[in-house]
C-alpha positions as CSV (number, residue, x, y, z in Angstrom):
1,M,0.0,0.1,0.0
2,T,1.4,3.4,-1.0
3,K,2.0,6.1,1.6
4,E,-1.0,8.1,0.0
5,A,-3.4,5.1,0.4
6,K,-2.5,4.6,3.9
7,K,-3.1,8.2,4.6
8,A,-6.6,8.2,2.8
9,R,-7.5,4.7,4.6
10,K,-6.5,6.7,7.8
11,I,-9.1,9.4,7.0
12,V,-11.7,7.1,6.1
13,D,-11.5,5.0,9.2
14,K,-11.9,8.2,11.2
15,V,-15.0,9.0,9.4
16,L,-16.5,5.6,9.4
17,G,-17.6,3.8,12.7
18,K,-17.1,0.2,13.6
19,N,-19.8,-1.0,11.4
20,G,-18.8,0.8,8.3
21,T,-21.4,3.5,8.4
22,A,-20.5,7.2,8.6
23,I,-20.5,8.4,12.3
24,Y,-22.8,11.3,11.6
25,M,-25.3,8.5,10.7
26,T,-25.1,6.5,13.9
27,P,-28.2,6.7,16.0
28,M,-27.9,9.0,19.0
29,Q,-30.3,9.2,22.0
30,P,-31.7,12.6,23.0
31,D,-31.9,13.7,26.6
32,T,-35.6,14.7,28.1
33,A,-34.8,18.3,26.9
34,L,-34.1,17.7,23.1
35,G,-36.6,14.7,23.3
36,A,-39.4,17.1,23.8
37,V,-38.5,18.7,20.4
38,V,-37.4,15.8,18.4
39,G,-39.0,12.8,20.1
40,N,-37.4,10.3,22.4
41,R,-36.1,7.6,19.9
42,A,-32.3,7.4,19.0
43,I,-31.9,9.0,15.6
44,P,-29.0,10.1,13.4
45,R,-27.6,13.3,13.9
46,T,-28.8,14.5,10.3
47,T,-32.4,13.8,11.4
48,V,-31.9,15.6,14.6
49,S,-31.1,18.7,12.6
50,K,-33.9,18.1,10.2
51,K,-36.3,17.9,12.9
52,I,-35.2,20.9,14.9
53,W,-35.2,23.2,11.7
54,A,-38.8,21.6,10.9
55,Y,-39.8,22.8,14.4
56,I,-38.1,26.2,14.3
57,K,-39.9,26.8,10.8
58,K,-43.3,25.6,12.0
59,N,-43.2,27.6,15.3
60,D,-41.9,30.7,13.4
61,L,-38.9,31.0,15.7
62,Q,-36.6,32.5,13.2
63,D,-35.8,36.1,13.7
64,K,-37.5,38.1,11.0
65,K,-34.8,40.8,10.7
66,R,-31.6,38.7,11.5
67,K,-32.3,35.1,9.9
68,V,-29.4,33.6,11.6
69,I,-30.9,34.3,15.1
70,I,-33.1,31.8,16.5
71,N,-35.6,32.7,19.2
72,A,-36.1,29.9,21.9
73,D,-39.7,29.1,23.1
74,A,-40.5,27.1,26.2
75,K,-39.4,23.7,24.7
76,L,-36.0,24.9,23.2
77,K,-34.9,27.2,26.1
78,P,-33.6,24.1,27.7
79,V,-31.8,22.9,24.9
80,F,-30.2,26.5,24.3
81,G,-29.0,26.3,27.9
82,G,-31.5,28.7,29.2
83,R,-30.8,31.5,26.4
84,S,-33.8,33.3,24.9
85,Q,-31.6,33.8,21.5
86,V,-28.8,31.6,19.8
87,T,-27.3,32.0,16.3
88,M,-27.9,29.0,14.1
89,F,-24.1,28.4,14.4
90,E,-24.3,28.2,18.3
91,M,-27.3,26.0,17.9
92,T,-25.4,23.0,16.5
93,K,-22.8,23.0,19.4
94,L,-25.7,23.5,22.1
95,V,-27.7,20.6,20.7
96,S,-24.8,18.2,20.5
97,K,-24.7,18.6,24.2
98,H,-28.0,17.0,24.6
99,L,-27.0,13.7,22.3
100,K,-25.6,10.7,23.8
101,G,-23.7,8.0,21.6
């Protein structure tokens, strides 16, 4: 195996889990705070993101003027660490704290 092939294999091994599926597709268990928004079943991170965005859009929680700001309602406030507003970039970090592998 060439040096480049070994390097590529190492990268692939980091991205893939033990069973050969991508790490981001591994089902994660949401805690009770996040479960109130996305449900209590173990689901992949990609599905968690889709469900959170569907909830945000359904409840019209995106700020009207600054679209990168998400306004928390009673269900999202515990997920956002008690904050009433977060940016969509902060949201990802805050949500990951509520997922268990």
